[in-house]
N, C-alpha and C positions, 0 to 999 in steps of 0.2 A: 902822598903816602897814606895808606889806610891805617886806621887805628883799631880795626877789627881783627880778631884772631884769624889766622889763616889756616889753622888746623883745628879739628873738633876737640873739644875738651870733654873729659869724663865727668859729667855732672849728673849724679843720680836723680832720677825723676820717679815719683811714686804717685799712684792714683789714689786720691782721697774721695771716697764715695760718701756723700753727706745727704741725710734725709732731713728736710726742713718742715717743721710743723707750722700751721698757720698761727697767727697771733692768738694768744689765750685771752682770758677775761681782762687781765691787766695790761694787754697790749704787747706782751713780750713774745718774741719769736724764739723758738727752741730749735736748735740744730744738733744733730748727733752724727758722729762718724759711724757709718754702717759697716765698713770693712775692717775696722780696728776697734775692739771693745774698750769701753770706759771713757770715751772722749765726747763730751757734750758741752754746749755753750748756749748762752741766752743773750739776747740783745733787744734793743728798742726797735731795730730794723733787721731785715735779713742780712743786709750788708755788714752790720755790726756783728751779728752772730757768726757769719761766715769768716770774717776777719779774725775773730777770736779762735774759731775752731781750726782754721788753717795753721795758726801759730802753735796751738797745742799739738796738732798732728805732726807738724814739722819737728817740734821738740822731742816728741815720743819716738818718732822714726829715727831721727838723728842720733839719739842716745843708743838705740839698738845697733845701728850701723857702726857707730864709734866703738862699741863694745864687741863688735864682730859677731853679734847675735842675729838670728833670723828674726825678721819682723813678723809678729803673729797675726798676719792677715786672716780674715775669715770671709766666707762667702756671705755677701750682704743679704740680710733678710728682706722679705717683701716690704714694700711701702705700707705703712699704717694708713688708715683712712685719713684723707686730707693732706698727707705729706707730699712733698715734691722732692725729687731726687736732683742733686747737683753733682756733677763730676768735675773734680778740680785736680789738675796736674800740679804737683808740689815738687819744686826743685830744692835740693838740700844745699 
């Protein structure tokens, strides 16, 4: 007997567009959500910064969805010099 669901479930998935800046003078990596304003994180590594930013993105989006409000996504700006874009699918 399979323990996997046999029918699809409605799990909302949102695209989190993150722009990651290279390490600054003190070695900190800065990541910012480009398609949802006001979410930024810093970490000692890119992985740490992305882990923090995904959690903040998920919290912000989940609050809007729970309140029945539209998520205020914006068209992502162009990458700044030296930034790298990361596209992350976030399941609520």
